[in-house]
Each structure stands twice: as structure tokens, then as C-alpha cells.
VOLUM-648166 format. One line per 8 residues: number of its first residue (from 1); for each residue y, x, z of C-alpha. Coordinates in steps of 0.02 Angstrom, whole numbers, always signed. Layout:
NUM> Y:X:Z; ...
//
This chain:
1> -2486:+4611:+444; -2543:+4462:+337; -2631:+4511:+176; -2499:+4425:+68; -2359:+4523:+152; -2455:+4686:+134; -2493:+4647:-48; -2310:+4612:-86
9> -2253:+4775:-6; -2382:+4873:-104; -2329:+4789:-266; -2145:+4830:-242; -2193:+5008:-196; -2287:+5018:-361; -2133:+4953:-452; -2022:+5080:-366
17> -2139:+5224:-409; -2167:+5170:-590; -2021:+5270:-665; -2078:+5431:-580; -2213:+5536:-660; -2294:+5611:-505; -2469:+5656:-564; -2628:+5732:-494
25> -2686:+5838:-640; -2872:+5837:-679; -2870:+5929:-846; -2742:+6023:-950; -2771:+6095:-1124; -2677:+6251:-1181; -2683:+6313:-1360; -2609:+6484:-1396
33> -2518:+6475:-1230; -2438:+6306:-1267; -2486:+6149:-1172; -2558:+6008:-1279; -2476:+5861:-1192; -2581:+5727:-1275; -2744:+5800:-1206; -2683:+5803:-1025
41> -2787:+5700:-905; -2723:+5653:-733; -2697:+5512:-610; -2519:+5454:-581; -2460:+5406:-408; -2400:+5235:-468; -2575:+5204:-538; -2655:+5239:-369
49> -2538:+5114:-285; -2570:+4989:-426; -2757:+5011:-405; -2745:+4968:-219; -2642:+4813:-260; -2768:+4759:-393; -2910:+4771:-267; -2815:+4663:-142
57> -2781:+4531:-275; -2935:+4547:-385; -3001:+4373:-346; -2848:+4295:-426; -2912:+4345:-597; -3053:+4218:-585; -2932:+4077:-540; -2857:+4071:-714
65> -2904:+3913:-808; -2841:+3957:-981; -3000:+4026:-1058; -2918:+4065:-1225; -2820:+4209:-1153; -2970:+4273:-1057; -3082:+4271:-1211; -2951:+4362:-1316
73> -2927:+4497:-1184; -3114:+4516:-1152; -3145:+4536:-1339; -3003:+4662:-1352; -3066:+4762:-1203; -3244:+4766:-1271; -3182:+4828:-1440; -3077:+4971:-1371
81> -3225:+5017:-1260; -3342:+5022:-1411; -3216:+5133:-1501; -3261:+5271:-1378; -3427:+5297:-1468; -3346:+5355:-1632; -3202:+5449:-1548; -3187:+5635:-1579
89> -3133:+5662:-1398; -3228:+5536:-1293; -3149:+5595:-1131; -2974:+5553:-1194; -3034:+5385:-1260; -3109:+5341:-1091; -2951:+5400:-1003; -2841:+5284:-1107
97> -2965:+5142:-1087; -2939:+5151:-899; -2750:+5132:-921; -2772:+4980:-1033; -2893:+4898:-911; -2769:+4925:-768; -2632:+4847:-875; -2739:+4697:-924
105> -2789:+4663:-743; -2606:+4678:-694; -2563:+4552:-829; -2693:+4425:-771; -2652:+4437:-586; -2463:+4426:-602; -2478:+4257:-687; -2560:+4185:-532
113> -2424:+4255:-417; -2248:+4191:-392; -2120:+4320:-444; -1980:+4359:-322; -1860:+4404:-460; -1730:+4484:-347; -1853:+4595:-252; -1937:+4651:-412
121> -1769:+4688:-494; -1701:+4776:-340; -1853:+4891:-329; -1851:+4940:-512; -1662:+4953:-535; -1642:+5057:-377; -1778:+5178:-429; -1712:+5198:-606
129> -1534:+5220:-543; -1593:+5371:-443; -1674:+5436:-603; -1509:+5406:-695; -1412:+5509:-568; -1540:+5647:-594; -1520:+5627:-782; -1331:+5641:-772
137> -1352:+5801:-673; -1467:+5868:-809; -1343:+5829:-947; -1182:+5888:-865; -1262:+6046:-794; -1370:+6073:-949; -1514:+6123:-838; -1674:+6048:-770
145> -1796:+6096:-634; -1979:+6065:-604; -2042:+5971:-452; -2224:+5920:-433; -2185:+5787:-303; -2064:+5698:-418; -2167:+5731:-575; -2029:+5834:-656
153> -2053:+5972:-784; -1926:+6104:-831; -1849:+6088:-1005; -1756:+6240:-1071; -1634:+6205:-1215; -1676:+6361:-1316; -1864:+6334:-1313; -1957:+6251:-1457
161> -2016:+6076:-1417; -1868:+6037:-1303; -1765:+5887:-1359; -1591:+5947:-1400; -1444:+5913:-1515; -1400:+6064:-1618; -1258:+6131:-1724; -1210:+6304:-1784
169> -1126:+6340:-1617; -1225:+6247:-1482; -1391:+6174:-1424; -1363:+6029:-1304; -1504:+5964:-1195; -1535:+5778:-1208; -1566:+5689:-1043; -1747:+5677:-985
177> -1714:+5593:-818; -1882:+5566:-732; -1977:+5554:-896; -2065:+5672:-1015; -1947:+5636:-1161; -1768:+5571:-1183; -1828:+5427:-1294; -1945:+5366:-1155
185> -1805:+5380:-1028; -1688:+5289:-1147; -1814:+5150:-1172; -1833:+5129:-985; -1644:+5123:-964; -1633:+4989:-1099; -1759:+4885:-1001; -1661:+4909:-839
193> -1493:+4866:-917; -1564:+4706:-992; -1645:+4662:-826; -1480:+4696:-736; -1382:+4589:-858; -1505:+4445:-840; -1504:+4463:-651; -1315:+4460:-646
201> -1301:+4305:-756; -1438:+4221:-655; -1358:+4258:-485; -1262:+4120:-398; -1089:+4136:-322; -1158:+4161:-146; -1253:+4320:-193; -1101:+4433:-184
209> -1192:+4588:-118; -1325:+4571:-254; -1194:+4554:-390; -1097:+4701:-322; -1254:+4808:-326; -1284:+4760:-508; -1103:+4794:-557; -1115:+4964:-473
217> -1279:+5017:-556; -1249:+4952:-733; -1116:+5085:-777; -1223:+5225:-702; -1375:+5176:-803; -1273:+5145:-959; -1192:+5317:-949; -1364:+5394:-925
225> -1423:+5301:-1080; -1279:+5377:-1179; -1335:+5551:-1130; -1512:+5521:-1198; -1440:+5497:-1374; -1589:+5383:-1407; -1546:+5275:-1557; -1700:+5164:-1543
233> -1656:+5127:-1361; -1480:+5074:-1408; -1552:+4959:-1541; -1668:+4881:-1413; -1524:+4859:-1290; -1413:+4781:-1424; -1544:+4654:-1479; -1596:+4610:-1302
241> -1415:+4587:-1249; -1383:+4465:-1390; -1537:+4363:-1344; -1496:+4355:-1158; -1311:+4318:-1180; -1348:+4186:-1312; -1470:+4098:-1195; -1353:+4096:-1045
249> -1200:+4041:-1143; -1279:+3908:-1254; -1427:+3844:-1153; -1381:+3876:-972; -1197:+3841:-1009; -1151:+3989:-900; -973:+3995:-834; -975:+4184:-820
257> -888:+4219:-985; -750:+4315:-896; -879:+4418:-803; -966:+4457:-967; -802:+4513:-1043; -766:+4626:-893; -939:+4707:-910; -917:+4723:-1098
265> -745:+4805:-1085; -805:+4921:-947; -949:+4982:-1055; -834:+5000:-1206; -717:+5108:-1101; -863:+5216:-1042; -925:+5234:-1221; -751:+5277:-1285
273> -720:+5412:-1154; -892:+5485:-1183; -868:+5482:-1372; -702:+5573:-1361; -766:+5701:-1235; -924:+5738:-1334; -869:+5698:-1511; -943:+5859:-1580
281> -1115:+5818:-1508; -1110:+5640:-1571; -1054:+5702:-1742; -1200:+5822:-1748; -1321:+5686:-1694; -1253:+5570:-1829; -1261:+5702:-1966; -1427:+5674:-2054
289> -1401:+5837:-2150; -1398:+5946:-1994; -1551:+6056:-1970; -1630:+5963:-1825; -1590:+5789:-1890; -1661:+5834:-2061; -1814:+5907:-1977; -1833:+5750:-1872
297> -1829:+5639:-2026; -1949:+5754:-2119; -2068:+5756:-1970; -2065:+5567:-1956; -2103:+5555:-2142; -2249:+5675:-2120; -2313:+5573:-1972; -2307:+5416:-2078
305> -2407:+5501:-2216; -2534:+5562:-2089; -2551:+5387:-2019; -2580:+5312:-2191; -2716:+5441:-2228; -2801:+5408:-2061; -2794:+5220:-2086; -2864:+5232:-2263
313> -3012:+5335:-2201; -3044:+5230:-2045; -2980:+5059:-2097; -3098:+4946:-2001; -3143:+5051:-1849; -2998:+5171:-1820; -3022:+5346:-1752; -3044:+5289:-1573
321> -2928:+5249:-1430; -2809:+5393:-1390; -2881:+5502:-1528; -2742:+5500:-1657; -2673:+5669:-1604; -2850:+5742:-1597; -2873:+5698:-1780; -2696:+5753:-1823
329> -2727:+5920:-1738; -2885:+5942:-1840; -2799:+5894:-2004; -2644:+6000:-1970; -2720:+6155:-1892; -2581:+6263:-1963; -2448:+6176:-1857; -2392:+6234:-1686
337> -2467:+6129:-1549; -2300:+6054:-1494; -2275:+5994:-1674; -2431:+5884:-1663; -2368:+5710:-1619; -2419:+5529:-1645; -2338:+5431:-1786; -2172:+5361:-1725
345> -2223:+5182:-1761; -2333:+5099:-1631; -2406:+4973:-1753; -2470:+5106:-1872; -2531:+5206:-1723; -2629:+5060:-1651; -2704:+5024:-1823; -2751:+5208:-1839
353> -2840:+5212:-1671; -2929:+5044:-1655; -2938:+4988:-1836; -2910:+4820:-1919; -3012:+4719:-1795; -2933:+4787:-1636; -2758:+4785:-1710; -2779:+4603:-1766
361> -2836:+4547:-1593; -2689:+4630:-1505; -2557:+4570:-1629; -2629:+4393:-1624; -2619:+4397:-1434; -2437:+4456:-1436; -2388:+4324:-1564; -2481:+4192:-1463
369> -2377:+4236:-1310; -2213:+4245:-1406; -2236:+4068:-1471; -2206:+4009:-1293; -2022:+4058:-1307; -1969:+3889:-1376; -2056:+3803:-1231; -1981:+3911:-1095
377> -1805:+3897:-1168; -1822:+3708:-1170; -1884:+3709:-990; -1742:+3828:-937; -1868:+3949:-864; -1739:+4086:-841; -1855:+4221:-773; -1972:+4206:-921
385> -1828:+4203:-1045; -1758:+4366:-976; -1926:+4454:-986; -1962:+4381:-1157; -1797:+4453:-1220; -1846:+4622:-1149; -2019:+4608:-1229; -1944:+4569:-1400
393> -1828:+4719:-1382; -1976:+4832:-1343; -2074:+4766:-1491; -1928:+4809:-1606; -1908:+4980:-1524; -2093:+5010:-1559; -2058:+5020:-1746; -1975:+5188:-1709
401> -2073:+5260:-1563; -2246:+5270:-1486; -2229:+5291:-1297; -2281:+5112:-1255; -2454:+5160:-1321; -2469:+5346:-1287; -2411:+5361:-1106; -2482:+5281:-948
409> -2304:+5230:-901; -2282:+5145:-1070; -2450:+5054:-1065; -2423:+4986:-889; -2242:+4941:-925; -2292:+4844:-1081; -2421:+4739:-986; -2299:+4716:-841
417> -2159:+4648:-950; -2283:+4542:-1049; -2353:+4471:-887; -2183:+4418:-819; -2140:+4340:-987; -2295:+4230:-963; -2290:+4205:-774; -2374:+4045:-714
425> -2409:+3994:-893; -2597:+4006:-872; -2597:+3872:-737; -2672:+3988:-607; -2675:+3925:-428
//
């Protein structure tokens, strides 16, 4: 088998495995019988496959001619490496450094490789659709099961730390799917729905089977998104949809307005039926005065205060990569371990961990890449426009969540989407 064919198969296998959290655990930390999730160290199956692919394609990194990007990323990598030395938990810092290095290498190599948009989309959408079916089972049966081969943990509605919607008469489990939290699953579904929408609008009239597949999976993934009750994910989906539809209607002059209306009305019908069937749950979720919603808002406020204190004390250096929860655990020793969480704002979290210098480098790099949007719209580079819209949606979602920084899935997904939004831009050959 030619190396390029083998490399492509390994890459699409990595993409297919990405939504599944199969992990080989190396270290777990339990405090008073409760697992401290943010101190867990392990190797994910998708990372092993990615590592093999990176080895096969490693030489492509040196083919990049745009030295500005390389210098920025080298400087950023060196800084987060140096942050290990003042980290409270150096093992965790090193563990997260490895994830970031994998993501950066993935970013650099993808830009020297031609994207087969359909194969990439097919691999990811198929995998997530299976996770959505699992998620729908979790919601409608109100039960979960653990499975080490699929990377699934059991989540019991009445246990503390489980994500539920609560009223005086019920506790309803939110959908976890294949992820460790409904908000992460919701974020992934928002990515998939935007990718599906872009793929459908991009498809030509001869790709009937491909369009049928997309039309079949969009309602499944959208219904699964509804059952996560993730507000930040809906916001990301809404913004990304506007960007993608606007581009296709006004720049590509797409003639699929009727198709868009059919998709829109179908999703409205699904939302309406779901809203009527589960009006009491939605009402409870919308009621900011309910116990859990009030607690959620209070907790988020407390996390913001913690982040401000940490930033003020470690303004220039940060507390070290991956060490926010270590410091938070130390500062809030009276809290139960499952109450120790990162601040639900990725920008404050990054500032807290790698300080002003590291934060500035990363934000400058993201802004630098986003400035290419005007160019790619003018050039009608449809693939890059779709991924740029997804990237912008994720950046907005990150004001309300942290998983793109605190989970291996989130870190790799961020660099993957960023890479495809910049594909071929570095003039790699």
C-alpha cells in the first residue's frame, strides 16, 4: 500500500475516533472517594492514531515557507514549556504540553496536505451520528452505562456532579453522548451541524447519495443537541449558521434557497414537538430562579472571582499549563472535589495558566489567522470559509465554557478546525 494511501486511511481513522473517549489510564486521583477529573492522566486512542499519522507526515512540517507562523508557534510552545517550572503540579503541566504539541504539529502538517472535504466530513459526521443515537438513548431511557472500549462512564441522575435539569418533582439527565459532559457533547454537535450544513450547500446536484446522507443525519444530530440543553452550543450553532448561509447566498449565489427553507422548517418542527413534549423541562432550564440554575450562575460567578484573583497574583507568568484547578483546589479546600472546576471562560482560563505573555501570543496568532477571512471570501475558497465560520462559533462559545482548553478532545479539535480554516495558506508544497 503506498504511503500516501496508508497515511490518508490513518488520518480518517483518527477523525472517526476523535469523538470517542477511549482512554488508557495512567493515573487517577481520588479525594475522599471522589475522582478528581482534572488530575487524570491517560492516553486516548485517537491520540495514538494521530501520533502514528504525525510520524508518517512529519517531514511536511519543514516544507512550510511562511516563517512568521513557525516563529509564533515556536515561541508559544517554548513559553508553555517554560511554564512547567513554576507549575504546582508539573506532571499535569507536562501532560497538557504534550496535547498542545500534538495539536500544533497537526496544524502545521494539515496545511501542506490537500483536504478531501467529503471524506473528512463523512468520517466525522458518521462517527458523531452514532454518538447522537447513543445520546438519544441516554435521554429517552434516562440511563447510561459504562464501557471502557467506547470510553463511556456511567452518570446517575441522583448523584452529585451529574449534569441534570431539576425541579421540585424531577431530576432529568442531560445527554452526555460519547463525551464527559453535555456541554462538550453539545459543542461537538454544533460543529457537526455546521459542517453538515456547509457540506450540503457545497454539494453539487450529482451528489445525490451524499446529500441524502446529510439530510438524514442533520435531524438526528439536531435532536441530540436539543437533549443536551447546552445554551452555549445553541449560540455557537446560531452564529455559525448565519455566517455560512450568508456566504452561500450572497457570495456563492447559491440556488438552494428552497433546500434551506426545507431544512429550516424541518428543524423548527423538531424543535416545536420537542418543546411541547418536554415543556416542563425546558421551563425549569429557563427559570434562573430554580435551585440548580441559581447554583449554576452562582458557581460561574465564583469561578470568575477565582480567576481574577489568580490572574492578579500571577499576571505575567500564570500558574502553569493545566494547573488552574490545582490552584483552585488549594484555595477552596472546603469544597467537594467535584465542585472544583475551571473558570467557564477560556480566555480568562488561558490568562490564568500561561500569563500575559503566553495569552498575548496565542490571541495574536488567532487574530492573525482570522484576518485571512476577507481574502478567502474574495477567492471563494469554500472549504476555508466553512471552517472559519465554525472556528468563529467556537471562539464565541469559549466565552461560556472551557473544554477547548481543558480536554484533550477540545485541544485537538481546536487545532484541527484552525488548520482547515488555514489550509494551503502557508504555501507548503
